[in-house]
Structures are given as structure tokens and as C-alpha cells.
C-alpha positions in Angstrom: 18.6 -5.5 -17.0 18.9 -4.0 -13.5 20.7 -1.0 -15.1 17.7 -0.4 -17.5 15.3 -0.6 -14.7 17.4 1.8 -12.5 17.6 4.3 -15.2 13.9 4.1 -15.8 13.2 4.6 -12.3 15.3 7.6 -12.3 13.3 8.9 -15.3 10.0 8.2 -13.4 11.4 10.2 -10.3 12.1 13.0 -12.8 8.6 13.0 -14.2 7.1 13.2 -10.8 9.3 16.1 -10.0 8.2 17.8 -13.1 4.5 17.2 -12.2 5.1 18.8 -8.8 6.6 21.8 -10.2 4.0 22.1 -12.8 1.3 22.0 -9.9 3.1 24.7 -8.0 3.3 27.0 -11.4 -0.6 26.1 -11.9 -1.2 27.7 -8.4 0.4 30.8 -9.4 -0.9 31.0 -13.2 -4.4 30.3 -12.2 -4.8 33.6 -10.7 -3.0 35.6 -13.3 -2.9 34.1 -16.7 -5.7 31.6 -17.9 -3.8 30.8 -20.9 -0.7 29.7 -19.1 -2.7 27.7 -16.6 -4.3 26.0 -19.5 -0.9 25.2 -21.2 0.5 24.0 -17.9 -2.7 21.8 -17.4 -2.2 20.1 -20.7 1.6 19.6 -19.9 0.6 18.0 -16.5 -2.0 15.6 -18.3 0.6 14.7 -20.9 3.2 13.9 -18.2 0.6 11.9 -16.2 -0.4 9.9 -19.2 3.2 9.2 -20.0 3.8 8.1 -16.3 0.9 5.8 -16.4 2.0 4.3 -19.5 5.5 3.5 -18.1 4.2 2.0 -15.0 1.8 -0.2 -17.0 4.7 -1.4 -18.9 6.4 -2.6 -15.7 3.5 -4.9 -14.8 
């Protein structure tokens, strides 16, 4: 059971990293490409929703 929790924790860290990099890309896209900004926003929202669902499963 500890291994599955550890793998899930690593997965959550990867998701947090992805959200960080999406935020960085959004800062650039906001000025240059509204469509890219919108797609990045949707991706971030999706990852945040997934992250929340995973954290709720641990409770």
C-alpha cells in the first residue's frame, strides 16, 4: 500500500509542476496569442480539477 501512495505522490508532484509551467506559458501567451492563452487556461483548469479530485480521494 505504501508504494501506491508514493507513486500517487510522485504523480501529484508532476501535476503541480505542469500547472507551474502552464502558468509560466500563460504569462507569455496572454500578450501574444489569445487563443493559446485560452487553451492553456483550459488545460490548467483541467489539471487543477484532477488534482483536487486526487487529494479528496486521500481523505
